[in-house]
PDB file of N, CA, C and O in Angstrom:
ATOM      1  N   MET A   1      10.275  12.816  -2.900  1.00  0.00           N
ATOM      2  CA  MET A   1      10.600  11.453  -2.530  1.00  0.00           C
ATOM      3  C   MET A   1       9.392  10.555  -2.805  1.00  0.00           C
ATOM      4  O   MET A   1       8.261  10.908  -2.471  1.00  0.00           O
ATOM      5  N   ILE A   2       9.634   9.415  -3.405  1.00  0.00           N
ATOM      6  CA  ILE A   2       8.570   8.454  -3.685  1.00  0.00           C
ATOM      7  C   ILE A   2       8.254   7.683  -2.412  1.00  0.00           C
ATOM      8  O   ILE A   2       9.155   7.176  -1.744  1.00  0.00           O
ATOM      9  N   LYS A   3       6.996   7.601  -2.088  1.00  0.00           N
ATOM     10  CA  LYS A   3       6.567   6.892  -0.882  1.00  0.00           C
ATOM     11  C   LYS A   3       6.138   5.484  -1.271  1.00  0.00           C
ATOM     12  O   LYS A   3       5.058   5.287  -1.828  1.00  0.00           O
ATOM     13  N   ILE A   4       6.990   4.506  -0.974  1.00  0.00           N
ATOM     14  CA  ILE A   4       6.709   3.138  -1.367  1.00  0.00           C
ATOM     15  C   ILE A   4       6.498   2.263  -0.144  1.00  0.00           C
ATOM     16  O   ILE A   4       7.062   2.502   0.924  1.00  0.00           O
ATOM     17  N   ILE A   5       5.671   1.240  -0.330  1.00  0.00           N
ATOM     18  CA  ILE A   5       5.450   0.247   0.713  1.00  0.00           C
ATOM     19  C   ILE A   5       5.553  -1.139   0.090  1.00  0.00           C
ATOM     20  O   ILE A   5       5.238  -1.334  -1.084  1.00  0.00           O
ATOM     21  N   LYS A   6       5.999  -2.092   0.894  1.00  0.00           N
ATOM     22  CA  LYS A   6       6.154  -3.473   0.435  1.00  0.00           C
ATOM     23  C   LYS A   6       4.976  -4.300   0.931  1.00  0.00           C
ATOM     24  O   LYS A   6       4.657  -4.295   2.120  1.00  0.00           O
ATOM     25  N   LEU A   7       4.332  -5.014   0.004  1.00  0.00           N
ATOM     26  CA  LEU A   7       3.184  -5.857   0.326  1.00  0.00           C
ATOM     27  C   LEU A   7       3.376  -7.233  -0.278  1.00  0.00           C
ATOM     28  O   LEU A   7       4.339  -7.470  -1.007  1.00  0.00           O
ATOM     29  N   THR A   8       2.451  -8.149   0.029  1.00  0.00           N
ATOM     30  CA  THR A   8       2.557  -9.532  -0.438  1.00  0.00           C
ATOM     31  C   THR A   8       1.338  -9.895  -1.269  1.00  0.00           C
ATOM     32  O   THR A   8       0.202  -9.755  -0.818  1.00  0.00           O
ATOM     33  N   ARG A   9       1.584 -10.361  -2.488  1.00  0.00           N
ATOM     34  CA  ARG A   9       0.480 -10.831  -3.333  1.00  0.00           C
ATOM     35  C   ARG A   9      -0.011 -12.174  -2.817  1.00  0.00           C
ATOM     36  O   ARG A   9       0.628 -12.788  -1.963  1.00  0.00           O
ATOM     37  N   LEU A  10      -1.140 -12.626  -3.331  1.00  0.00           N
ATOM     38  CA  LEU A  10      -1.713 -13.896  -2.868  1.00  0.00           C
ATOM     39  C   LEU A  10      -0.820 -15.096  -3.177  1.00  0.00           C
ATOM     40  O   LEU A  10      -0.902 -16.123  -2.504  1.00  0.00           O
ATOM     41  N   ASP A  11       0.033 -14.966  -4.197  1.00  0.00           N
ATOM     42  CA  ASP A  11       0.945 -16.066  -4.539  1.00  0.00           C
ATOM     43  C   ASP A  11       2.261 -15.999  -3.764  1.00  0.00           C
ATOM     44  O   ASP A  11       3.224 -16.687  -4.104  1.00  0.00           O
ATOM     45  N   ASP A  12       2.296 -15.163  -2.716  1.00  0.00           N
ATOM     46  CA  ASP A  12       3.446 -14.964  -1.825  1.00  0.00           C
ATOM     47  C   ASP A  12       4.588 -14.162  -2.436  1.00  0.00           C
ATOM     48  O   ASP A  12       5.636 -14.026  -1.805  1.00  0.00           O
ATOM     49  N   SER A  13       4.422 -13.635  -3.626  1.00  0.00           N
ATOM     50  CA  SER A  13       5.459 -12.771  -4.189  1.00  0.00           C
ATOM     51  C   SER A  13       5.312 -11.377  -3.592  1.00  0.00           C
ATOM     52  O   SER A  13       4.212 -10.939  -3.255  1.00  0.00           O
ATOM     53  N   GLU A  14       6.438 -10.694  -3.470  1.00  0.00           N
ATOM     54  CA  GLU A  14       6.420  -9.347  -2.914  1.00  0.00           C
ATOM     55  C   GLU A  14       6.178  -8.334  -4.017  1.00  0.00           C
ATOM     56  O   GLU A  14       6.615  -8.511  -5.154  1.00  0.00           O
ATOM     57  N   VAL A  15       5.483  -7.284  -3.665  1.00  0.00           N
ATOM     58  CA  VAL A  15       5.247  -6.185  -4.591  1.00  0.00           C
ATOM     59  C   VAL A  15       5.487  -4.889  -3.822  1.00  0.00           C
ATOM     60  O   VAL A  15       5.119  -4.766  -2.654  1.00  0.00           O
ATOM     61  N   VAL A  16       6.108  -3.929  -4.496  1.00  0.00           N
ATOM     62  CA  VAL A  16       6.360  -2.624  -3.890  1.00  0.00           C
ATOM     63  C   VAL A  16       5.531  -1.611  -4.663  1.00  0.00           C
ATOM     64  O   VAL A  16       5.629  -1.517  -5.887  1.00  0.00           O
ATOM     65  N   ILE A  17       4.713  -0.854  -3.938  1.00  0.00           N
ATOM     66  CA  ILE A  17       3.853   0.125  -4.622  1.00  0.00           C
ATOM     67  C   ILE A  17       4.081   1.522  -4.060  1.00  0.00           C
ATOM     68  O   ILE A  17       4.506   1.698  -2.918  1.00  0.00           O
ATOM     69  N   ASN A  18       3.787   2.493  -4.889  1.00  0.00           N
ATOM     70  CA  ASN A  18       3.867   3.891  -4.486  1.00  0.00           C
ATOM     71  C   ASN A  18       2.623   4.199  -3.651  1.00  0.00           C
ATOM     72  O   ASN A  18       1.503   4.168  -4.162  1.00  0.00           O
ATOM     73  N   ALA A  19       2.822   4.491  -2.389  1.00  0.00           N
ATOM     74  CA  ALA A  19       1.704   4.725  -1.475  1.00  0.00           C
ATOM     75  C   ALA A  19       0.866   5.933  -1.876  1.00  0.00           C
ATOM     76  O   ALA A  19      -0.313   6.011  -1.531  1.00  0.00           O
ATOM     77  N   GLU A  20       1.459   6.872  -2.599  1.00  0.00           N
ATOM     78  CA  GLU A  20       0.722   8.064  -3.027  1.00  0.00           C
ATOM     79  C   GLU A  20      -0.297   7.744  -4.115  1.00  0.00           C
ATOM     80  O   GLU A  20      -1.199   8.543  -4.364  1.00  0.00           O
ATOM     81  N   LEU A  21      -0.170   6.602  -4.761  1.00  0.00           N
ATOM     82  CA  LEU A  21      -1.074   6.237  -5.846  1.00  0.00           C
ATOM     83  C   LEU A  21      -2.286   5.436  -5.380  1.00  0.00           C
ATOM     84  O   LEU A  21      -3.159   5.113  -6.186  1.00  0.00           O
ATOM     85  N   ILE A  22      -2.349   5.114  -4.096  1.00  0.00           N
ATOM     86  CA  ILE A  22      -3.491   4.357  -3.585  1.00  0.00           C
ATOM     87  C   ILE A  22      -4.708   5.272  -3.541  1.00  0.00           C
ATOM     88  O   ILE A  22      -4.689   6.341  -2.931  1.00  0.00           O
ATOM     89  N   GLU A  23      -5.762   4.820  -4.205  1.00  0.00           N
ATOM     90  CA  GLU A  23      -6.996   5.603  -4.233  1.00  0.00           C
ATOM     91  C   GLU A  23      -8.053   4.988  -3.312  1.00  0.00           C
ATOM     92  O   GLU A  23      -8.724   5.698  -2.562  1.00  0.00           O
ATOM     93  N   VAL A  24      -8.194   3.637  -3.377  1.00  0.00           N
ATOM     94  CA  VAL A  24      -9.220   2.949  -2.595  1.00  0.00           C
ATOM     95  C   VAL A  24      -8.651   1.630  -2.081  1.00  0.00           C
ATOM     96  O   VAL A  24      -7.928   0.931  -2.792  1.00  0.00           O
ATOM     97  N   LEU A  25      -8.992   1.300  -0.829  1.00  0.00           N
ATOM     98  CA  LEU A  25      -8.704  -0.015  -0.250  1.00  0.00           C
ATOM     99  C   LEU A  25     -10.033  -0.682   0.046  1.00  0.00           C
ATOM    100  O   LEU A  25     -10.927  -0.071   0.631  1.00  0.00           O
ATOM    101  N   GLU A  26     -10.164  -1.955  -0.365  1.00  0.00           N
ATOM    102  CA  GLU A  26     -11.399  -2.694  -0.118  1.00  0.00           C
ATOM    103  C   GLU A  26     -11.071  -4.037   0.525  1.00  0.00           C
ATOM    104  O   GLU A  26     -10.075  -4.673   0.180  1.00  0.00           O
ATOM    105  N   ALA A  27     -11.911  -4.460   1.455  1.00  0.00           N
ATOM    106  CA  ALA A  27     -11.819  -5.800   2.032  1.00  0.00           C
ATOM    107  C   ALA A  27     -12.990  -6.592   1.473  1.00  0.00           C
ATOM    108  O   ALA A  27     -14.145  -6.296   1.778  1.00  0.00           O
ATOM    109  N   THR A  28     -12.689  -7.618   0.638  1.00  0.00           N
ATOM    110  CA  THR A  28     -13.776  -8.277  -0.113  1.00  0.00           C
ATOM    111  C   THR A  28     -13.796  -9.804  -0.051  1.00  0.00           C
ATOM    112  O   THR A  28     -14.375 -10.297  -1.019  1.00  0.00           O
ATOM    113  N   PRO A  29     -13.344 -10.629   0.781  1.00  0.00           N
ATOM    114  CA  PRO A  29     -12.585 -10.410   2.005  1.00  0.00           C
ATOM    115  C   PRO A  29     -11.092 -10.187   1.769  1.00  0.00           C
ATOM    116  O   PRO A  29     -10.402  -9.712   2.672  1.00  0.00           O
ATOM    117  N   ASP A  30     -10.568 -10.517   0.574  1.00  0.00           N
ATOM    118  CA  ASP A  30      -9.171 -10.174   0.306  1.00  0.00           C
ATOM    119  C   ASP A  30      -9.053  -8.660   0.201  1.00  0.00           C
ATOM    120  O   ASP A  30     -10.033  -7.970  -0.080  1.00  0.00           O
ATOM    121  N   THR A  31      -7.860  -8.155   0.428  1.00  0.00           N
ATOM    122  CA  THR A  31      -7.644  -6.720   0.318  1.00  0.00           C
ATOM    123  C   THR A  31      -7.355  -6.366  -1.135  1.00  0.00           C
ATOM    124  O   THR A  31      -6.392  -6.853  -1.726  1.00  0.00           O
ATOM    125  N   VAL A  32      -8.196  -5.518  -1.695  1.00  0.00           N
ATOM    126  CA  VAL A  32      -8.039  -5.060  -3.071  1.00  0.00           C
ATOM    127  C   VAL A  32      -7.617  -3.599  -3.018  1.00  0.00           C
ATOM    128  O   VAL A  32      -8.278  -2.769  -2.394  1.00  0.00           O
ATOM    129  N   ILE A  33      -6.503  -3.297  -3.685  1.00  0.00           N
ATOM    130  CA  ILE A  33      -5.990  -1.936  -3.744  1.00  0.00           C
ATOM    131  C   ILE A  33      -6.248  -1.390  -5.136  1.00  0.00           C
ATOM    132  O   ILE A  33      -5.817  -1.978  -6.128  1.00  0.00           O
ATOM    133  N   SER A  34      -6.942  -0.276  -5.212  1.00  0.00           N
ATOM    134  CA  SER A  34      -7.160   0.414  -6.484  1.00  0.00           C
ATOM    135  C   SER A  34      -6.231   1.618  -6.512  1.00  0.00           C
ATOM    136  O   SER A  34      -6.192   2.410  -5.571  1.00  0.00           O
ATOM    137  N   LEU A  35      -5.484   1.743  -7.602  1.00  0.00           N
ATOM    138  CA  LEU A  35      -4.535   2.838  -7.744  1.00  0.00           C
ATOM    139  C   LEU A  35      -5.098   3.920  -8.656  1.00  0.00           C
ATOM    140  O   LEU A  35      -6.022   3.669  -9.429  1.00  0.00           O
ATOM    141  N   THR A  36      -4.551   5.095  -8.565  1.00  0.00           N
ATOM    142  CA  THR A  36      -5.003   6.199  -9.411  1.00  0.00           C
ATOM    143  C   THR A  36      -4.728   5.929 -10.883  1.00  0.00           C
ATOM    144  O   THR A  36      -5.301   6.592 -11.747  1.00  0.00           O
ATOM    145  N   SER A  37      -3.866   4.974 -11.180  1.00  0.00           N
ATOM    146  CA  SER A  37      -3.552   4.589 -12.562  1.00  0.00           C
ATOM    147  C   SER A  37      -4.564   3.600 -13.129  1.00  0.00           C
ATOM    148  O   SER A  37      -4.384   3.086 -14.233  1.00  0.00           O
ATOM    149  N   ASN A  38      -5.627   3.333 -12.374  1.00  0.00           N
ATOM    150  CA  ASN A  38      -6.682   2.371 -12.726  1.00  0.00           C
ATOM    151  C   ASN A  38      -6.240   0.917 -12.614  1.00  0.00           C
ATOM    152  O   ASN A  38      -6.977   0.020 -13.024  1.00  0.00           O
ATOM    153  N   ARG A  39      -5.065   0.668 -12.074  1.00  0.00           N
ATOM    154  CA  ARG A  39      -4.636  -0.712 -11.806  1.00  0.00           C
ATOM    155  C   ARG A  39      -5.225  -1.153 -10.481  1.00  0.00           C
ATOM    156  O   ARG A  39      -5.456  -0.346  -9.581  1.00  0.00           O
ATOM    157  N   ARG A  40      -5.461  -2.449 -10.380  1.00  0.00           N
ATOM    158  CA  ARG A  40      -5.950  -3.035  -9.133  1.00  0.00           C
ATOM    159  C   ARG A  40      -5.049  -4.189  -8.780  1.00  0.00           C
ATOM    160  O   ARG A  40      -4.543  -4.883  -9.662  1.00  0.00           O
ATOM    161  N   MET A  41      -4.844  -4.400  -7.498  1.00  0.00           N
ATOM    162  CA  MET A  41      -4.084  -5.562  -7.065  1.00  0.00           C
ATOM    163  C   MET A  41      -4.669  -6.108  -5.779  1.00  0.00           C
ATOM    164  O   MET A  41      -5.248  -5.380  -4.972  1.00  0.00           O
ATOM    165  N   VAL A  42      -4.502  -7.403  -5.611  1.00  0.00           N
ATOM    166  CA  VAL A  42      -5.000  -8.089  -4.420  1.00  0.00           C
ATOM    167  C   VAL A  42      -3.793  -8.504  -3.599  1.00  0.00           C
ATOM    168  O   VAL A  42      -2.849  -9.095  -4.122  1.00  0.00           O
ATOM    169  N   VAL A  43      -3.827  -8.193  -2.310  1.00  0.00           N
ATOM    170  CA  VAL A  43      -2.699  -8.504  -1.437  1.00  0.00           C
ATOM    171  C   VAL A  43      -3.174  -9.272  -0.207  1.00  0.00           C
ATOM    172  O   VAL A  43      -4.354  -9.260   0.142  1.00  0.00           O
ATOM    173  N   LYS A  44      -2.213  -9.942   0.440  1.00  0.00           N
ATOM    174  CA  LYS A  44      -2.535 -10.733   1.627  1.00  0.00           C
ATOM    175  C   LYS A  44      -2.803  -9.888   2.867  1.00  0.00           C
ATOM    176  O   LYS A  44      -3.604 -10.270   3.720  1.00  0.00           O
ATOM    177  N   GLU A  45      -2.138  -8.750   2.967  1.00  0.00           N
ATOM    178  CA  GLU A  45      -2.285  -7.903   4.144  1.00  0.00           C
ATOM    179  C   GLU A  45      -3.715  -7.382   4.239  1.00  0.00           C
ATOM    180  O   GLU A  45      -4.348  -7.089   3.224  1.00  0.00           O
ATOM    181  N   ASP A  46      -4.216  -7.271   5.467  1.00  0.00           N
ATOM    182  CA  ASP A  46      -5.558  -6.716   5.625  1.00  0.00           C
ATOM    183  C   ASP A  46      -5.515  -5.195   5.465  1.00  0.00           C
ATOM    184  O   ASP A  46      -4.442  -4.592   5.458  1.00  0.00           O
ATOM    185  N   VAL A  47      -6.683  -4.590   5.339  1.00  0.00           N
ATOM    186  CA  VAL A  47      -6.789  -3.149   5.089  1.00  0.00           C
ATOM    187  C   VAL A  47      -6.073  -2.352   6.180  1.00  0.00           C
ATOM    188  O   VAL A  47      -5.341  -1.412   5.871  1.00  0.00           O
ATOM    189  N   ASP A  48      -6.270  -2.708   7.435  1.00  0.00           N
ATOM    190  CA  ASP A  48      -5.639  -1.968   8.528  1.00  0.00           C
ATOM    191  C   ASP A  48      -4.116  -2.031   8.455  1.00  0.00           C
ATOM    192  O   ASP A  48      -3.441  -1.047   8.760  1.00  0.00           O
ATOM    193  N   THR A  49      -3.574  -3.167   8.056  1.00  0.00           N
ATOM    194  CA  THR A  49      -2.124  -3.300   7.921  1.00  0.00           C
ATOM    195  C   THR A  49      -1.604  -2.412   6.802  1.00  0.00           C
ATOM    196  O   THR A  49      -0.563  -1.773   6.956  1.00  0.00           O
ATOM    197  N   VAL A  50      -2.311  -2.362   5.681  1.00  0.00           N
ATOM    198  CA  VAL A  50      -1.901  -1.490   4.577  1.00  0.00           C
ATOM    199  C   VAL A  50      -1.923  -0.034   5.029  1.00  0.00           C
ATOM    200  O   VAL A  50      -0.992   0.721   4.749  1.00  0.00           O
ATOM    201  N   ILE A  51      -2.977   0.356   5.721  1.00  0.00           N
ATOM    202  CA  ILE A  51      -3.067   1.733   6.227  1.00  0.00           C
ATOM    203  C   ILE A  51      -1.902   2.028   7.170  1.00  0.00           C
ATOM    204  O   ILE A  51      -1.275   3.083   7.073  1.00  0.00           O
ATOM    205  N   ASP A  52      -1.612   1.103   8.078  1.00  0.00           N
ATOM    206  CA  ASP A  52      -0.501   1.292   9.010  1.00  0.00           C
ATOM    207  C   ASP A  52       0.823   1.459   8.271  1.00  0.00           C
ATOM    208  O   ASP A  52       1.638   2.303   8.644  1.00  0.00           O
ATOM    209  N   LYS A  53       1.043   0.660   7.224  1.00  0.00           N
ATOM    210  CA  LYS A  53       2.288   0.759   6.452  1.00  0.00           C
ATOM    211  C   LYS A  53       2.397   2.106   5.745  1.00  0.00           C
ATOM    212  O   LYS A  53       3.471   2.706   5.699  1.00  0.00           O
ATOM    213  N   VAL A  54       1.288   2.574   5.199  1.00  0.00           N
ATOM    214  CA  VAL A  54       1.297   3.874   4.524  1.00  0.00           C
ATOM    215  C   VAL A  54       1.596   4.981   5.530  1.00  0.00           C
ATOM    216  O   VAL A  54       2.444   5.835   5.275  1.00  0.00           O
ATOM    217  N   LEU A  55       0.909   4.973   6.666  1.00  0.00           N
ATOM    218  CA  LEU A  55       1.125   6.008   7.672  1.00  0.00           C
ATOM    219  C   LEU A  55       2.545   5.964   8.229  1.00  0.00           C
ATOM    220  O   LEU A  55       3.168   7.007   8.427  1.00  0.00           O
ATOM    221  N   LYS A  56       3.052   4.772   8.480  1.00  0.00           N
ATOM    222  CA  LYS A  56       4.417   4.627   8.994  1.00  0.00           C
ATOM    223  C   LYS A  56       5.423   5.183   8.000  1.00  0.00           C
ATOM    224  O   LYS A  56       6.348   5.899   8.385  1.00  0.00           O
ATOM    225  N   TYR A  57       5.253   4.864   6.737  1.00  0.00           N
ATOM    226  CA  TYR A  57       6.196   5.346   5.738  1.00  0.00           C
ATOM    227  C   TYR A  57       6.098   6.860   5.579  1.00  0.00           C
ATOM    228  O   TYR A  57       7.117   7.531   5.420  1.00  0.00           O
ATOM    229  N   LYS A  58       4.876   7.408   5.620  1.00  0.00           N
ATOM    230  CA  LYS A  58       4.724   8.866   5.509  1.00  0.00           C
ATOM    231  C   LYS A  58       5.390   9.567   6.688  1.00  0.00           C
ATOM    232  O   LYS A  58       6.052  10.590   6.511  1.00  0.00           O
ATOM    233  N   ARG A  59       5.217   9.021   7.886  1.00  0.00           N
ATOM    234  CA  ARG A  59       5.877   9.613   9.058  1.00  0.00           C
ATOM    235  C   ARG A  59       7.396   9.559   8.904  1.00  0.00           C
ATOM    236  O   ARG A  59       8.092  10.529   9.204  1.00  0.00           O
ATOM    237  N   LYS A  60       7.892   8.441   8.443  1.00  0.00           N
ATOM    238  CA  LYS A  60       9.332   8.249   8.275  1.00  0.00           C
ATOM    239  C   LYS A  60       9.899   9.238   7.259  1.00  0.00           C
ATOM    240  O   LYS A  60      10.946   9.838   7.502  1.00  0.00           O
ATOM    241  N   THR A  61       9.236   9.413   6.149  1.00  0.00           N
ATOM    242  CA  THR A  61       9.739  10.318   5.113  1.00  0.00           C
ATOM    243  C   THR A  61       9.584  11.773   5.522  1.00  0.00           C
ATOM    244  O   THR A  61      10.418  12.600   5.154  1.00  0.00           O
ATOM    245  N   ASN A  62       8.548  12.106   6.269  1.00  0.00           N
ATOM    246  CA  ASN A  62       8.381  13.482   6.743  1.00  0.00           C
ATOM    247  C   ASN A  62       9.456  13.873   7.732  1.00  0.00           C
ATOM    248  O   ASN A  62       9.899  15.022   7.742  1.00  0.00           O
ATOM    249  N   LEU A  63       9.884  12.941   8.559  1.00  0.00           N
ATOM    250  CA  LEU A  63      10.953  13.231   9.521  1.00  0.00           C
ATOM    251  C   LEU A  63      12.247  13.558   8.791  1.00  0.00           C
ATOM    252  O   LEU A  63      13.003  14.423   9.235  1.00  0.00           O
ATOM    253  N   ARG A  64      12.511  12.893   7.699  1.00  0.00           N
ATOM    254  CA  ARG A  64      13.745  13.133   6.948  1.00  0.00           C
ATOM    255  C   ARG A  64      13.739  14.492   6.257  1.00  0.00           C
ATOM    256  O   ARG A  64      14.800  15.061   6.002  1.00  0.00           O
ATOM    257  N   LEU A  65      12.567  15.010   5.954  1.00  0.00           N
ATOM    258  CA  LEU A  65      12.489  16.271   5.224  1.00  0.00           C
ATOM    259  C   LEU A  65      12.625  17.479   6.141  1.00  0.00           C
ATOM    260  O   LEU A  65      12.909  18.580   5.669  1.00  0.00           O
ATOM    261  N   GLU A  66      12.432  17.295   7.420  1.00  0.00           N
ATOM    262  CA  GLU A  66      12.464  18.445   8.346  1.00  0.00           C
ATOM    263  C   GLU A  66      13.880  18.796   8.736  1.00  0.00           C
ATOM    264  O   GLU A  66      14.094  19.733   9.505  1.00  0.00           O
TER     265      GLU A  66
END
């Protein structure tokens, strides 16, 4: 199952990313997400919110697999 999360770009457009591809999160002060594909994106959500979304989605998908 693909683990995706919905985030907001700085221009208020929504973006959905595969949470498994997140390699690094940086607060610079904007949140910069570096993916294993070498792509980077800047989102409005702070680092803690992104982490919470990833953990919430992982918990949700793990419950379905059991």
